[in-house]
N, C-alpha and C positions, 0 to 999 in steps of 0.2 A: 820819140814817136809817141803818136797820141793814143789816148786811152780809150778802149773799146766800150761802148755801152749797147746794150740789148734793151729794146722798149717791146714788150709781149703785147700787142693788142693795139689795134691801130683805130680805137673809138675816141671820144671827146678827151677822158683821162689820159690815155696814150698820146695822143697828139700834142696835148698842151705839155707832156713832160717833155717830149721830142723838142716843142719850141722852146722850152727854157735850155735844156742842155746843148742844141744848136747852136746857142751863143757863144760857146766856149770851144776850145781847141780839143775836142772831143771826135771820134768816129761814133756816130750815132745810126744804129741800125734798127728800126722796126719792122718785127714778125708778125704778118696778119695771115692766118689760114683760108678766110676767104679771098676772092679775086679783085676785090677792093677795099677800101676804107671806108669806117665809120656807117656801116649799113643800117644798124638801130637808129643812128642819127638822122640818117636820110628817111628811114621808114617816118619816125616820129614828126619830122618837117613837113610830110606829104600834105598835110591841111593846114599848114601854118605854124612854123618853127617858133615856139613859144622857149625862149632861150634863157629868160630869168624873170624877177619879177621886182617892180620898182617901190615895193611897201618899205617903210623905216627899218634899216639894217638889223637892229635889235629884235624887232618884230619878226623879221625874215628868219633868225636864227632860231627862233622857237620852233619854226616848222618841222625842224629835225628832233628824231628821237633823241639822239647823241648831240644834243645843243652845244652843250661845254666843249665836247671834243672839236667840233668842226669850227667853233666860234672864230678863232684866231684867223682862219684861212678864209671863212666867209666875208669876214669884216675886210681882209687885204684885197680878195679879188672877187666884190659884189657886184651888183648889178649896173652900176654907173663904171667900174673898170671894165665889164664887158661889153658895154655899149663903144666905150673908146678904144677897145680891142678890136672889134669890127669895123670900127670906123678906120682903123689902119690898114684892115683888109679891104679896102673900099667899100664896106657894106653899111648903108644908112640904116638906122632902126628908130623904132617909135615905141611908144608908150600908150597900150591900148586904155580903155576906161575902166578896165578892171586892174590896174595896175601892170599885166603883164607886159613885157617886154619883146619885141619883134622884128625881125628884120624888113625894111620895106616891101622888099620883093615877097615876104613871105615865106619863101621855101629854105629848106636848107643846102641844096645843092650848089648855088653860087657861092656862098659862105665856103663849103668846102672844097670847091674846086680852088679857090683865092688861097685858103689856108694851106693846102696839100703844095700848090705852086710855091709858096713862099719858104715853106720847109724844104722843100727839094733844093731852092737856090741856096738856102743856109747849109747846105750838104747833107741832109738827113737822106740814109739810103732805105727806100721800102723795099721789103721783101714780101710778095703777096703769094698766096697759096703756098704758104708753109706753117706746117703745123707743129708746135712744139709737143713733143712727147714727155720730156722730163726737164726739172730743173733742181740742180743740184749745186749749192754753194756758188760757184761763177761758172758752173758748165750749163750750157742748154744745149739739148737734143733735139733735133730738127729733123723733120720730115719735109722733102720738096714734092708735095702732092703733083707737080706735073712730070718730074724726071723719076718719080717712084723710088727716092733714094733716100737714106738716113745717115745725118753726122752729127757730129758734136764740136760746138764751137766754145771757146773758153771768152768771157768778157770781165770786163774790170768792176763793172756795176751792171745790175740787172734793175729794170722797172717792170713790174707786173701790173697790167692794165687790162686783166683778162674779162672784165664784166663779173654779172651775178650768173642766174641759170635761167633768166626770163627771156623768152623769144631765142630761144637756141638755135632756130634755124637761120638767124640772123649772125650768128658767132659764140654767143655766149654759152657755152655748154656746161661750164662749171667743171671741166677735167682738171683744170689747175688744182682743185681740190687735195687729189691724190699726191701733190707734190708738197703738202704741208701735212702736218700733225693734226690728227682730229682734235686736240685739245686747245687747237689756236683758233678754230671755225666753229663761230654760232651756226647751228643748222638753219638752211634757206627756209625762208615761208613767202608764200605769194602775198605782195602788196599792189595796192591801186589796180585791185581785179574784183571783178563781179564775185557777188555772193550766191548759194545756191538753196534754193527751197523745193520741196516736195509739193508741188502745185496737184491741185487735181484738174482733171479734164475741163471743169468749168471754166478756168482762167485762161484757154487757148483763144477765144475772141478778141483779148485784150494783148495778147503777148504783141511785143513792139509798140506799145502805145505809153505814153509818158504819164507818171504822177507828177501834176504841174504844181510846183510851189508848196512843196510840204517841208516840215521839220525832222529832222534826224538826229537820235541819241542813244548811246550805249549805256544802261545804268545810270550813274550821276554825272555821267560824263558833259562835256560842251555839246551845245544843239547847232545844227547847221542847217541851213535852209537853202533849197534849191529844187531840181527837178531829178526823178529818178525815171528809169526806163524798166518795164515790167518784161523780163525776157522768157524764153521757155526753159531757162534753167533756175530762173529768181530774178534779181535785180542787179542794175548796173548805171553806174554814172560816178561823176565827181564827187556829188555827195555822199554816195556808199565810200569810196576810196578815202574820205575826210576821216569816217569811221573806222579804218582799217587797223589800225594801231590798238584801239578800245576792244575789238571782237579777237585780235590775237590773242589777248590776255586770256580768254576764255579758252582757247586753243592750248596755251601753255598750262592752264591749269586743269584740263580735261573736263571741262565746265560746258554744257550745251550753250550755243552762242545765242543770244537776242537781240534784236533790233526794235526801236521804240519810233513810231512815227506820227506826227499830227498832222493828220491830212489836210486840215483847214485851220492853219495857224493866225489867220486874218480874223477868226471869230473866237467869243471866249465860248466855254461848255454850256453859259447860261443863253446866250444868243443861239446858238447852234439847238438846243433842246426846243426852243420855242419854235424853230422853223421846222424841226422833225415831227411836230405833232400829228397824229394820223387825220387823213381827212377823207371823209365817205365820198366826196366829190372828185378826189385824185386818187392815182394808182400810189402804191408805194414808192414805184421807181419815180415818180413825178415829184413827188414830194422830197425823195432823196435828190435828185437833179435840181430843183430849186432852192436846196439847202447849200448846194455847192458841190454835190459829188457827180461828178461827169463818169462815163461809163466806167474808165479805169480805175477810180477809187470806189466806184459802188460795188464793181466785182470784186475788187480787195476785201472791202467789207463783208460781203455775202461769203468769201471764201474763208474768213479769220473769224469772224463774230458769230455767235451762238444764235441761230435763228430765234430762240425766244425774245431776244433782246432787240429784234430790228423795228418791234412796233413800242418798244419803251423808251422813249426820247430822251430822259436824262442819262438812263444807262448807255444808250447807244452814243450820245453825246461822247460820254467819259472814255467811249471806246475808241470814238473816231480821233480823240484829242490825245489820245497814248494807246494806238493799236500795237500790241505784240506780235512780233513776226520771230517765228524758231528757224534760225537757219541752219542747214544742215552741212556747211562748210563753204570755202571759199573755192573759184574755179582752178583749174589746175594751173601750177606755177608757170608753165611753158606760154600760156596765155596772158599771165600778169603783165602790166606795163613794167613792174620793177618789182624788186626782192627785199625783203628785211632778212638780216642774218648776214653773214660773212667773217672776215678775219677779226678777229676780236682787237679791242683797242690794246688790250694788258700783253698782246703778241708782239705789239710793234713800239717802237721808241716814238718820242715826239717828232721825230722828222719821218716818220712811217718807215722805219726800217724794221726790217724782221728781226728778232732778238735772236731766233734761234740761226739765223745766216745774215751776218752784217753786210752783205754786199747785195742783198736783195731788199728792194723798196716795193710798197703796194700801194695802189690809187683806185680809185673810183668806186665802181658798184659792187667791187669784189670786197671792198670793207663794210664792216656792221654797223652801217647806219641806213635811216629809212627816212622818206620824206613823200609828202604830199605830191601830185603834179602841181604845175603851174610856174615851171621854171626851175624848181628847187633843186630836181634830179641833176639837171645839167650843171647849176651853178656849183654844187659839190663836186662834182666829177672834174669839172674846170680846174677849181681850187684846189682839190687833193692832188690832181696831176700835176699842178705846178709846186704843191709842197714835197710831194715824193721827189720830183728832179731837183729842187734845191736840197733835199736831204742828201741824194746820192751825188750832187756836186759836191757837198762838205766834206763827205767820206771819200772823195776820190782827191780832194786837197789838203787830205789831213796827213801828217808826216808817217 
């Protein structure tokens, strides 16, 4: 009689686990509380599915906060592997000018359809609208949301791929945390999320406008260059996300968060000061505009820099080159693209097996790792899904 495996969650990590385990003579069941699979994956791919990144793998690995933990899996199932895997599903891909990997069609739906079809052909059984109420050792308590009935089933191994707590409306509600001990979980924090600032009413005219080509950093950390969007609540963009890990250290230490911007990184402070010299023939706004401060940047300077310095070129130039912005926090975790935190490394074996419950394996965003956007999140979900499945296979084959 075939051994039975339950995979909880039909996102990228869970589907990769199903792909590995469906190669063997197992009865593989995937449980998903939503009416269909991989809803967050589909949402992420609406504007173009960035599935991985083609930069050198050792550089790629350093994008993760838990680089040493994930390294061996990411090396094994890297961007090149993912492109070959997609090709096997009939999905061609390309590498963009930024190094990001996309399917030719850009969308996630064709890839997901082909993937689910292959999994079904290999015998994987999908149970949609099934909410898992509890997991204990080898038992799974299930609620059939259509029939409104509850039952308990026993499995030889269980793979948890339940996601974190962002975008909860798409299925990742974090309810699984109650199945584990609190000491096994690092509390979740928003990652790849906007930051909040207490703007005055004078910033309203530039809400939605970009701060083009600015440099951002936190403390003595690395600087990154790009664009930032001014929002009604604060600031948002990939450039902000890159600084999120450093900003979260302030939260951990219960210190005020501060971000620094160089609004004109292509000019030195001396060059800028020369352009900011007051002129009787020109208004202050015109002097600033000619120096390179468009309306968004000018409003930000007026918001944050003491008015006494507006006509002091050297002092103003120093402020523009290192503008300190005090932040009040991150956007709510439900709005975050991803989360930091999750099941701790020391709660798991090297095969992603839960030490407190050897029949349970864990994968994807429910693990305690973090990464920026750019294909890194999906790559680690794929890799840990496969690693957890291989761990489950070894467990099931053991005497």
